[in-house]
C-alpha positions in Angstrom: 22.0 -26.3 -3.4 20.2 -24.6 -6.2 20.4 -20.9 -6.1 16.9 -19.6 -6.8 17.0 -16.7 -4.3 17.5 -14.0 -6.7 14.0 -13.9 -8.0 12.7 -11.5 -5.5 13.4 -8.5 -7.4 12.6 -9.9 -10.7 10.1 -7.8 -12.6 8.6 -11.0 -14.2 7.1 -12.1 -10.8 3.6 -10.6 -10.6 1.5 -10.1 -7.5 0.1 -13.5 -7.4 3.6 -15.1 -7.5 4.8 -12.5 -4.8 1.9 -13.6 -2.8 2.6 -17.4 -3.2 6.4 -16.7 -2.3 5.4 -14.9 0.9 3.0 -17.5 1.7 5.6 -20.1 1.6 8.0 -18.0 3.7 5.3 -17.2 6.4 4.5 -21.1 6.6 8.1 -22.0 6.8 8.6 -19.6 9.7 5.8 -21.0 11.7 6.8 -24.6 11.1 10.4 -24.1 11.9 9.4 -22.9 15.4 6.7 -25.4 15.9 8.6 -28.4 14.5 12.2 -27.4 14.3 14.1 -27.1 10.9 15.3 -30.6 10.5 11.8 -32.0 11.1 10.0 -29.7 8.9 9.6 -31.1 5.4 8.7 -29.3 2.1 5.5 -31.2 2.1 4.7 -29.5 5.5 5.5 -26.2 4.1 3.4 -26.7 0.7 0.6 -28.2 2.9 0.1 -25.1 5.0 1.1 -22.5 2.4 -0.6 -24.0 -0.5 0.9 -24.1 -4.1 3.2 -26.7 -5.5 6.6 -28.0 -5.1 7.7 -26.7 -8.4 6.7 -23.3 -6.9 8.9 -23.6 -4.0 11.8 -25.0 -6.1 11.3 -22.0 -8.5 11.7 -19.3 -5.8 14.0 -21.0 -3.2 15.6 -24.2 -4.6 15.3 -26.2 -1.4 14.5 -25.8 2.2 17.9 -24.5 3.1 17.5 -21.9 0.2 14.1 -20.9 1.7 15.6 -20.4 5.1 18.5 -18.4 3.7 16.0 -16.1 1.9 14.1 -15.7 5.2 17.2 -14.9 6.8 18.5 -12.3 4.5 15.1 -10.5 4.0 14.7 -10.2 7.8 18.2 -8.9 8.2 17.9 -6.5 5.5 14.6 -5.0 7.1 16.4 -4.6 10.4 19.4 -2.9 8.8 17.2 -0.6 6.7 16.0 0.9 9.9 19.3 1.2 11.5 20.8 2.9 8.4 18.2 5.4 8.7 19.0 6.2 12.3 22.8 6.1 11.5 22.4 8.6 8.8 20.6 11.1 11.0 23.1 13.8 11.8 20.6 16.0 13.6 19.7 13.9 16.5 21.7 14.2 19.8 23.4 11.1 21.0 20.5 10.3 23.6 17.9 10.3 21.0 20.0 8.6 18.3 21.0 5.7 20.7 17.6 5.3 22.2 16.0 5.0 18.5 18.8 2.5 17.6 18.2 0.5 20.9 14.4 0.5 20.4 14.6 -0.8 16.8 16.8 -3.6 17.9 14.3 -4.6 20.7 11.4 -4.4 18.2 13.3 -6.9 16.0 13.5 -9.2 19.0 9.7 -9.2 19.6 9.0 -9.9 15.9 8.0 -13.3 15.2 10.0 -13.5 11.6 13.2 -12.6 13.5 12.7 -15.0 16.4 12.0 -17.7 14.0 15.4 -17.2 12.4 17.2 -17.0 15.8 15.4 -20.1 16.9 16.5 -22.2 13.8 20.0 -20.9 14.1 20.3 -21.7 17.7 19.1 -25.3 17.4 20.5 -26.0 13.8 23.3 -23.6 13.1 25.9 -26.6 13.4 24.0 -28.2 10.2 23.9 -25.1 8.1 27.2 -23.2 9.1 27.4 -21.2 5.9 24.1 -19.7 6.5 24.8 -19.1 10.3 27.9 -17.4 9.4 26.1 -15.3 6.7 23.5 -14.2 9.5 26.3 -12.9 11.6 28.0 -11.0 8.9 24.8 -9.4 7.6 23.1 -9.2 10.8 24.8 -8.6 14.0 28.2 -7.6 12.6 26.7 -5.0 10.4 24.6 -3.5 13.2 27.8 -3.3 15.4 29.7 -1.5 12.3 26.7 0.8 11.9 26.7 1.8 15.6 30.6 2.0 15.8 30.4 4.3 12.7 27.8 6.3 14.6 29.9 6.6 17.8 32.9 7.5 15.9 31.4 10.4 14.1 29.6 11.7 17.3 33.0 11.6 18.9 34.7 13.5 16.0 32.0 16.1 16.3 32.6 16.5 20.0 29.2 15.1 21.2 30.8 12.0 22.7 34.3 10.7 23.6 34.6 7.1 22.7 38.2 5.7 22.5 37.3 2.3 21.0 33.9 2.8 19.0 33.9 -1.0 18.0 34.4 -2.3 21.5 31.8 0.2 22.7 29.1 -0.7 20.0 29.4 -4.3 21.0 29.0 -3.5 24.6 26.1 -1.2 24.0 24.3 -3.8 21.8 24.8 -6.8 24.3 23.5 -4.4 27.0 20.2 -3.8 25.2 19.7 -7.1 23.7 21.0 -9.7 25.6 18.7 -10.1 28.6 15.5 -9.5 26.3 16.9 -12.2 23.8 17.5 -14.7 26.5 14.0 -14.2 27.9 12.5 -14.4 24.2 14.3 -17.6 23.9 13.5 -19.3 27.0 10.2 -17.6 28.2 8.7 -16.9 24.6 5.2 -16.5 26.0 6.1 -13.8 28.4 5.8 -10.3 27.3 7.0 -6.9 28.1 5.0 -3.8 28.0 6.3 -1.0 25.9 6.5 1.0 29.2 8.9 -1.7 30.5 10.9 -1.8 27.4 11.3 2.1 27.2 12.3 2.2 30.7 14.8 -0.5 30.5 16.2 1.2 27.1 16.3 4.7 28.8 18.3 3.3 31.8 20.8 1.4 29.5 21.3 4.6 27.2 21.9 6.7 30.4 24.4 4.2 31.8 26.4 4.2 28.3 26.2 7.8 28.1 27.7 8.5 31.6 30.8 6.8 30.5 30.9 8.3 26.9 30.2 11.9 27.7 33.0 14.1 26.6 33.7 15.3 30.3 33.7 11.8 31.7 36.9 10.5 33.1 38.4 7.3 31.2 
């Protein structure tokens, strides 16, 4: 695969070039959901986004390169939000965990995130290097961020978490597991923000009940 994915930060790309590039990413995301990754052709993507095959090759190299960029940029956007939450030392554990959880849930209701997840669920075996990269820069990075947060809160005496990595994995699974399953199987069903906040609040309370410094382990 030709690697053309580094041009997103190039100062030589003007506003029109960035607009064309984004149009290709948006068109590909929609088509990957509608038709599947394998059945979507470059002609399909160009037909919906406009532009030329040469422009697509220039920015992404090929269809897999385009999907890789889509996945990397979406993961980076999510991680930037988590990093800001992780770095906020002023927030109490309940507030920090709630913000962390709501950020993850918001990502699951984002069309770009679900386009990436749907492709990886259906096509991950065909693009194992991209699937592995997704886990490395997505879920695994989120778990490390949360584990670091839990370890620092434990060191400060605000929490008592003996195994931060295990606890982080469990917390993220509790927050995202059911919602992700619903989004994959029943994508047209929506949850209100009130329902989401209530669900997250209960999950955070349950987690903190076992992670409180005075809790018996």
